[in-house]
C-alpha positions in Angstrom: -15.5 -20.8 13.3 -18.3 -18.9 11.8 -18.5 -18.4 8.0 -18.1 -14.9 6.7 -18.6 -13.3 3.3 -15.7 -11.5 1.6 -15.4 -9.3 -1.5 -12.3 -10.3 -3.4 -10.6 -8.5 -6.3 -7.7 -9.9 -8.2 -6.1 -7.8 -10.8 -2.9 -7.2 -12.7 -0.9 -4.1 -11.7 -1.6 -1.4 -14.2 -4.4 -3.4 -16.0 -8.0 -2.1 -16.3 -10.0 -5.3 -16.0 -9.8 -7.5 -12.9 -9.0 -11.3 -13.3 -11.6 -11.9 -10.5 -14.2 -9.8 -8.8 -16.9 -11.4 -6.6 -18.0 -12.5 -3.2 -16.6 -15.5 -1.5 -17.9 -17.4 1.6 -15.1 -18.4 4.0 -14.2 -18.5 7.6 -11.1 -16.2 7.3 -9.6 -13.9 4.8 -6.7 -16.3 3.8 -9.3 -19.0 3.1 -11.3 -16.5 1.0 -8.1 -15.5 -0.9 -7.4 -19.1 -1.6 -11.0 -19.8 -2.8 -10.9 -16.8 -5.1 -7.5 -17.8 -6.5 -8.7 -21.3 -7.2 -11.6 -19.7 -9.4 -8.9 -18.5 -11.9 -6.8 -21.5 -11.6 -4.2 -20.3 -9.2 -3.2 -22.5 -6.2 -2.3 -21.4 -2.7 -3.0 -18.3 -0.6 -0.7 -15.4 0.0 2.1 -15.5 -2.7 5.6 -16.0 -1.4 7.5 -12.7 -1.0 4.3 -10.5 -1.5 3.6 -7.5 0.8 0.5 -8.0 2.9 -1.2 -5.1 4.8 -4.1 -5.7 7.0 -6.1 -2.5 7.9 -8.0 -2.1 11.2 -11.3 -2.2 9.2 -10.5 -5.6 8.0 -9.5 -4.8 4.5 -6.5 -6.8 3.3 -4.3 -5.6 0.4 -1.6 -7.9 -1.0 0.8 -6.8 -3.8 3.0 -9.3 -5.5 5.6 -7.4 -7.4 7.1 -10.5 -8.9 4.0 -11.7 -10.7 2.5 -8.1 -10.9 -0.6 -9.0 -9.1 -2.8 -7.1 -6.7 -5.2 -8.9 -4.3 -7.8 -7.0 -2.2 -10.1 -8.7 0.3 -12.6 -6.9 2.4 -15.4 -8.2 4.7 -18.9 -7.7 3.3 -22.6 -8.6 4.1 -24.3 -11.7 2.9 -25.4 -11.1 -0.8 -29.0 -10.1 -1.0 -31.2 -12.1 -3.4 -33.1 -10.1 -6.0 -36.8 -9.3 -5.1 -39.1 -12.3 -5.6 -36.4 -14.9 -5.3 -37.3 -17.7 -2.9 -34.7 -19.4 -0.9 -34.5 -23.1 -1.7 -36.1 -25.3 1.0 -35.7 -29.0 1.3 -38.8 -30.9 0.2 -39.9 -34.5 0.0 -39.5 -36.2 -3.4 -42.9 -35.9 -5.2 -44.7 -39.1 -6.3 -45.9 -39.2 -9.8 -49.6 -38.3 -10.1 -51.9 -40.6 -12.1 -53.3 -38.8 -15.1 -56.8 -39.7 -14.0 -56.2 -37.8 -10.7 -55.4 -34.5 -12.5 -58.5 -32.4 -12.5 -59.8 -31.3 -15.9 -60.5 -27.5 -16.1 -64.1 -26.7 -16.7 -64.8 -24.2 -19.6 -66.5 -21.0 -18.7 -70.3 -20.9 -18.4 -72.1 -20.0 -21.5 -74.6 -17.9 -19.6 -72.3 -15.3 -17.9 -68.9 -16.0 -19.4 -67.4 -16.4 -15.9 -65.4 -19.4 -14.9 -67.0 -21.9 -12.6 -65.8 -22.3 -9.0 -63.9 -25.5 -9.9 -61.9 -23.7 -12.6 -58.3 -22.8 -11.3 -57.4 -19.1 -11.5 -55.5 -18.0 -14.6 -51.7 -18.2 -14.4 -50.1 -14.8 -13.8 -48.5 -13.2 -16.7 -44.7 -13.6 -16.7 -43.0 -10.6 -15.2 -41.2 -8.5 -17.7 -37.5 -8.5 -17.4 -36.3 -5.3 -16.0 -32.8 -4.2 -16.5 -31.2 -3.5 -13.1 -30.2 0.1 -12.8 -26.5 0.5 -12.8 -25.1 1.7 -9.5 -23.9 5.3 -9.6 -20.1 5.5 -9.4 -18.7 7.4 -6.4 -16.4 9.3 -8.7 -16.1 10.2 -12.3 -14.8 7.6 -14.8 -11.0 7.9 -15.6 -11.6 9.8 -18.8 -13.4 12.5 -16.9 -10.7 12.6 -14.2 -8.1 12.9 -16.8 -9.7 16.1 -18.1 -9.5 17.7 -14.7 -5.8 17.0 -14.1 -3.6 19.9 -13.0 0.1 19.6 -13.6 1.9 20.8 -10.5 5.5 20.1 -11.1 7.7 18.6 -13.8 11.3 17.4 -13.7 13.5 16.3 -16.7 17.0 15.0 -16.0 19.4 13.9 -18.8 22.2 11.5 -18.1 25.4 13.0 -16.3 28.6 11.6 -15.1 27.1 11.1 -11.6 23.7 9.8 -12.8 23.7 8.1 -16.2 19.9 7.9 -16.4 17.1 9.6 -18.2 14.8 10.7 -15.3 11.3 12.1 -15.8 9.0 13.1 -13.0 5.4 14.4 -13.3 3.2 15.5 -10.3 -0.5 16.1 -10.8 -3.4 17.3 -8.7 -6.7 15.5 -9.1 -9.4 17.8 -7.5 -12.1 15.1 -7.5 -12.5 11.9 -5.4 -10.9 8.7 -6.8 -12.7 5.5 -6.6 -10.6 2.3 -6.2 -8.6 1.4 -9.2 -9.1 4.7 -11.0 -6.0 6.4 -9.7 -3.6 3.6 -10.7 -5.2 3.2 -14.2 -4.9 7.0 -14.7 -1.3 7.1 -13.5 -0.4 4.1 -15.7 -1.9 5.9 -18.7 0.2 9.0 -17.9 3.3 6.8 -17.5 2.8 5.4 -21.0 2.7 8.9 -22.5 6.1 9.7 -20.9 7.6 6.3 -22.0 6.6 7.2 -25.5 8.2 10.7 -25.3 11.6 9.2 -24.4 11.3 5.9 -26.3 14.1 6.8 -28.7 16.5 8.0 -26.0 19.5 5.8 -25.4 20.6 4.7 -22.0 18.7 3.8 -18.8 15.3 5.3 -18.1 13.4 6.1 -14.9 9.9 7.7 -14.8 7.9 8.6 -11.7 4.2 9.7 -11.7 2.4 11.1 -8.6 -1.2 12.0 -8.2 -2.1 14.3 -5.3 -5.6 15.0 -3.9 -4.8 18.7 -3.3 -3.2 21.7 -5.2 0.2 22.9 -3.8 2.8 25.4 -5.0 6.1 24.7 -3.3 5.7 21.5 -1.3 2.7 19.2 -0.8 0.7 19.3 2.4 0.8 15.4 2.5 1.8 12.4 0.5 0.4 11.6 -3.0 -2.6 9.3 -3.3 -0.8 7.2 -6.0 2.8 6.9 -7.0 3.8 4.8 -9.9 7.5 4.2 -11.0 9.0 2.5 -14.1 12.7 1.6 -14.5 13.5 0.1 -17.8 16.0 -2.4 -16.1 13.0 -3.9 -14.3 10.3 -6.0 -15.7 7.5 -4.7 -13.4 5.9 -1.4 -12.8 5.9 -0.4 -9.1 2.6 1.1 -7.7 2.3 2.6 -4.3 -0.4 4.4 -2.3 1.7 6.7 0.0 -1.3 8.6 1.6 -3.0 5.3 2.5 0.3 3.9 4.0 1.0 7.2 5.9 -2.4 7.2 7.5 -2.3 3.5 8.4 1.3 3.6 9.8 1.1 7.1 11.5 -0.2 5.7 14.8 -0.2 1.9 14.4 2.5 -0.7 13.7 2.6 -2.5 10.5 0.6 -5.7 10.6 1.6 -8.4 8.2 1.2 -12.1 7.8 4.2 -12.3 5.5 7.6 -12.5 7.2 10.5 -10.5 5.8 12.5 -12.3 3.1 15.9 -13.9 3.9 18.9 -11.7 4.5 20.3 -12.2 1.0 17.1 -11.2 -0.6 16.6 -8.2 1.7 20.1 -6.9 0.8 19.3 -7.3 -2.9 16.1 -5.4 -2.4 18.0 -2.7 -0.5 20.6 -2.5 -3.2 18.1 -2.0 -5.8 16.0 0.5 -3.9 19.0 2.7 -2.9 19.4 3.6 -6.6 16.5 5.9 -6.0 18.6 8.1 -3.8 19.9 9.6 -7.0 16.6 11.2 -7.6 15.9 12.6 -4.1 16.1 16.4 -3.7 17.2 16.9 0.0 18.2 15.3 3.3 14.6 15.1 4.5 13.6 13.2 1.5 16.5 10.8 2.1 15.7 10.1 5.7 12.0 9.6 4.8 13.1 7.1 2.2 15.4 5.3 4.6 12.6 5.0 7.3 10.1 3.8 4.8 12.6 1.1 3.3 13.6 -0.1 6.7 9.9 -0.5 7.7 9.5 -2.9 4.9 12.7 -4.8 5.3 13.2 -4.8 9.1 9.6 -4.5 10.4 9.3 -2.8 13.8 6.7 -1.0 15.8 8.4 2.4 15.4 11.1 3.7 13.2 12.7 7.2 13.3 15.4 9.1 11.8 17.2 11.9 13.8 19.2 14.6 12.1 21.8 16.6 14.1 21.2 20.4 14.3 24.7 21.8 14.8 23.3 25.3 15.7 21.4 24.1 18.7 23.3 20.8 19.4 20.1 18.9 19.3 18.8 15.8 17.4 15.6 16.5 15.6 13.2 13.8 14.3 13.0 14.4 10.6 11.1 11.2 9.6 9.1 8.7 11.6 6.8 5.7 10.9 4.7 3.5 13.2 3.5 4.2 16.7 3.7 7.8 17.8 5.0 8.9 14.4 2.8 12.0 14.2 3.7 13.1 17.7 7.5 12.6 17.1 7.9 14.6 13.8 9.9 17.7 14.5 10.7 16.7 18.1 14.1 18.0 19.3 16.1 16.3 22.1 19.5 17.0 23.6 22.4 15.3 21.7 24.4 14.6 24.9 22.0 12.2 26.8 20.4 8.8 26.5 21.2 5.9 24.4 20.8 8.2 21.4 24.0 10.0 22.5 25.9 6.7 23.0 24.8 5.7 19.5 26.0 8.9 17.9 29.5 8.2 19.1 29.8 4.9 17.4 32.1 4.4 14.5 30.9 3.8 10.9 29.2 0.3 10.4 28.6 -0.1 14.2 25.2 -0.9 15.4 23.9 -0.7 19.0 21.3 -3.3 19.8 19.6 -3.8 23.2 17.1 -6.5 24.1 15.9 -4.7 27.2 16.7 -1.0 26.6 14.8 0.2 29.7 17.3 -1.8 31.9 20.4 0.0 30.5 21.5 2.9 32.8 22.0 5.1 29.8 18.3 4.9 28.7 16.3 8.1 28.9 12.6 7.8 28.5 12.3 11.4 27.3 14.9 10.9 24.7 14.9 7.2 23.7 11.2 6.5 24.5 8.4 6.4 21.9 5.0 7.9 22.7 2.4 5.3 23.1 4.8 2.3 23.1 6.2 0.1 25.7 9.8 0.1 24.5 11.7 -3.1 24.9 14.2 -3.8 22.1 16.1 -0.9 20.5 18.4 -0.7 17.4 20.5 2.4 16.7 22.8 3.0 13.8 24.6 6.4 13.3 24.5 8.3 10.0 28.3 8.6 9.6 30.3 9.1 6.4 34.1 9.4 6.4 34.2 10.2 10.1 31.5 12.8 10.1 28.3 12.2 12.0 25.0 13.6 10.7 22.3 11.9 12.7 21.0 8.4 14.0 18.4 5.9 12.9 16.3 4.2 15.6 14.1 1.1 15.4 12.0 0.0 18.4 10.5 -3.4 19.1 10.9 -5.8 16.2 7.6 -7.2 15.0 8.8 -10.6 13.7 10.9 -11.4 16.8 11.6 -10.1 20.3 15.3 -9.2 19.5 16.7 -7.6 16.4 19.0 -10.3 14.7 22.5 -10.0 13.2 20.8 -10.2 9.8 18.7 -7.3 10.7 21.7 -5.3 11.6 23.3 -6.0 8.2 20.3 -4.7 6.4 20.1 -1.6 8.5 23.9 -1.0 8.1 23.8 -1.1 4.4 20.8 1.2 4.0 22.3 3.7 6.5 25.5 3.6 4.7 24.0 4.6 1.4 21.8 7.3 3.0 24.8 8.7 4.9 26.8 9.2 1.7 23.8 11.0 0.2 23.4 13.2 3.2 27.1 14.0 3.2 27.3 15.2 -0.3 24.0 17.1 0.1 21.3 17.6 -2.5 23.2 17.3 -5.8 20.1 17.4 -8.0 18.1 20.5 -8.8 14.6 20.8 -7.4 11.6 20.0 -9.4 10.4 23.0 -11.6 7.0 24.1 -10.4 4.5 24.7 -13.2 2.1 27.6 -12.3 -1.4 27.2 -13.5 
């Protein structure tokens, strides 16, 4: 296998200086990661339990929430040597030259002051050290970006009987390009400020900071560039890049070399994550949250959440990820046909799983199919709470195996149960207070 060159950056989440930043020569990106980790005294390749995303352009991003590390590997060209640097070439070992054989330089002629022909030319003067010009950054440094921040929305919630947590949310627009690492450093700095504001408050605390690349008034046009969350009952800070994830997953399935964790661990992650439902504002956000969470815990080529519209008696796709997601959002289909209709009639906690969905006589391509995907395995779980049905979740073609397992069904059932309870009681929290600038 041919050897390639990889640029590797290893950093702590929220820290400003990388632990390692350099070019590594290796045949594959896992080998490059292992070589880079070895340079800072870390054994192994991809850390166990870390999330690993491989982009179509070859860039690999790994986030280890447990150790609060971020690894980024991207293919690069062979490093170019500075001008005047000669590549080393193999040479024969030189034999010592007798002193008598070394020619003695002849002094310049007294008549014309010019050196004689046998005199070797004078040695060139040593080149002056020139300081390499620093590359121009593609975007302003964090201090400059911070001065251009625009506060779009702010939300402060005090503990209540239903939510005994101090919640703070800040949404900013950054009207300048952000280079790699700048957004998370800036978001972390803003987080520290809010932490200081509520430091003396008693009780649990939850802070969310989001940075957008555009200005909006009521709702954003697309996901934030950076989202950072801190919960004082956790040790680590969670950093996400929703816009990058949305772009990557909009038309392509998730590609990961790290299998999902065991069932018990996945249920624990789901239990912890579902606490965030307390801070969502409406049903659409809850279904988007569920689709995103299931994509991580039960990886599939396409995931969608259908909400029942009782006025038109149709199911409408409110949230979608993976293949065909962009085409499916907002799609409306009849509620009385296909496997979707069969799933909507299931009781609470029931899950419909098919290994070869197209072979089922109830399958309807226009309702159950996914644009751009050869649908094989399907998993449906209705959004039901206390006998009332609100919608259906659909997962198509599991990535880690051909058939969705019983463990996958347990995870889907738990997440859907929590989301169904939220949808049933509606948006209980007030909307974010927009700040007009």
